C-alpha positions, 0 to 999 in steps of 0.5 A, spaced: 211 221 799 209 226 805 214 231 805 218 234 811 222 240 812 230 241 814 235 246 817 242 246 816 247 249 820 254 249 817 253 249 810 259 253 807 263 247 811 266 241 809 261 236 811 255 241 811 256 242 804 255 235 802 250 235 807 246 240 803 247 238 796 244 231 798 238 235 802 236 238 795 237 232 792 232 228 797 225 228 795 223 227 802 224 235 803 221 240 800 224 246 803 231 246 806 233 252 810 241 254 811 244 258 816 249 261 814 255 267 816 256 269 810 253 269 803 251 262 800 253 261 793 248 256 790 241 257 789 235 252 788 228 253 788 227 249 794 233 253 798 232 258 803 238 262 805 238 266 811 245 269 813 245 270 820 249 272 827 250 265 831 252 269 837 245 273 838 241 268 834 234 268 835 227 263 835 224 268 830 230 267 825 229 260 824 223 257 820 218 251 823 222 245 821 221 237 822 229 235 821 236 239 823 243 238 822 248 241 825 255 242 822 258 247 825 265 247 827 272 250 826 279 249 829 283 253 836 288 255 830 282 258 826 278 261 832 284 263 835 283 261 842 280 256 846 273 261 848 273 263 841 273 255 839 268 253 844 263 259 842 262 256 835 263 248 836 258 249 842 255 255 844 253 257 837 251 249 835 247 250 842 243 255 839 241 252 833 239 246 836 235 251 841 232 255 837 230 250 832 227 245 838 223 252 839 220 252 831 218 245 832 223 241 830 223 233 833 229 230 830 237 232 830 243 230 827 249 232 829 256 232 826 260 231 833 267 227 833 269 220 836 272 220 843 267 226 845 266 226 853 264 232 857 270 229 862 275 228 857 281 231 858 282 234 852 279 241 851 276 239 843 273 233 846 271 235 852 267 241 848 265 236 843 262 232 849 259 238 852 254 240 845 252 233 846 250 233 853 246 239 852 243 238 845 241 231 848 238 236 854 234 240 849 229 234 849 228 232 842 224 226 839 231 223 836 238 225 837 243 222 833 250 224 835 256 222 829 262 221 832 267 220 825 274 220 826 279 225 821 275 226 815 277 226 808 275 231 802 277 238 800 277 243 804 277 251 803 282 251 808 285 244 809 287 242 816 295 238 817 291 232 820 287 232 814 292 232 809 296 227 812 290 221 814 288 223 806 295 221 804 296 215 809 288 213 809 290 207 804 295 204 809 293 207 816 285 205 815 286 197 815 291 198 821 284 200 826 282 194 827 278 191 832 277 197 838 280 202 834 275 201 829 272 207 830 279 211 828 278 209 821 278 216 817 271 217 814 270 221 807 265 227 809 261 225 803 260 218 807 258 222 813 253 226 810 249 221 807 249 217 813 247 223 817 241 224 812 239 216 811 240 215 819 234 221 820 230 219 816 229 212 819 230 215 826 226 212 832 225 215 839 231 216 843 238 218 842 244 214 838 251 215 837 254 213 831 261 211 829 265 208 824 262 202 823 255 205 824 256 211 819 258 206 813 252 202 814 248 208 815 252 211 808 250 205 804 242 204 807 237 205 801 
């Protein structure tokens, strides 16, 4: 089986942690490079951990790779301001995508958000829409935009909305039918599986995936 190389940004986060585990277990990848802000408490013979400053990331800090997985993200509350939030969710994410493309990457999977739109009146969704637009403009052969709603899973710092979703998921989920179906909560592990499976078979072009697509891709063989 031909092997590939993967670059992961956001390995210490909820989705990124699941992505890292899946990528290291996937025989299609012979090397996984994780770009992190702080040391990663994990060792693996195929894992290359690189501590970087995303604000000053250079192409030299990114090895030649085939596929890119971006799962960087924070909250306005944790970041401290809208400017600091945008620096992570837009600027750092775009820097990774740009430097990786310069290093030869041709496929990218981005963890975004349902409702992402550069024209949105909601700041969070506008930033997500901006980074989607700017990554598309980089010219990857295949760009997959994953747009989950609330994410379910154990974070080091659990977010209030996600705690509520975890408790109400069994009730709230079935109510999200028809046009509301894209807003169903999704488990972070399922999203990670969908990102890896979908990128492995991605065709040229740009594709946005919401709840139904994520579920199908996560179950693909």
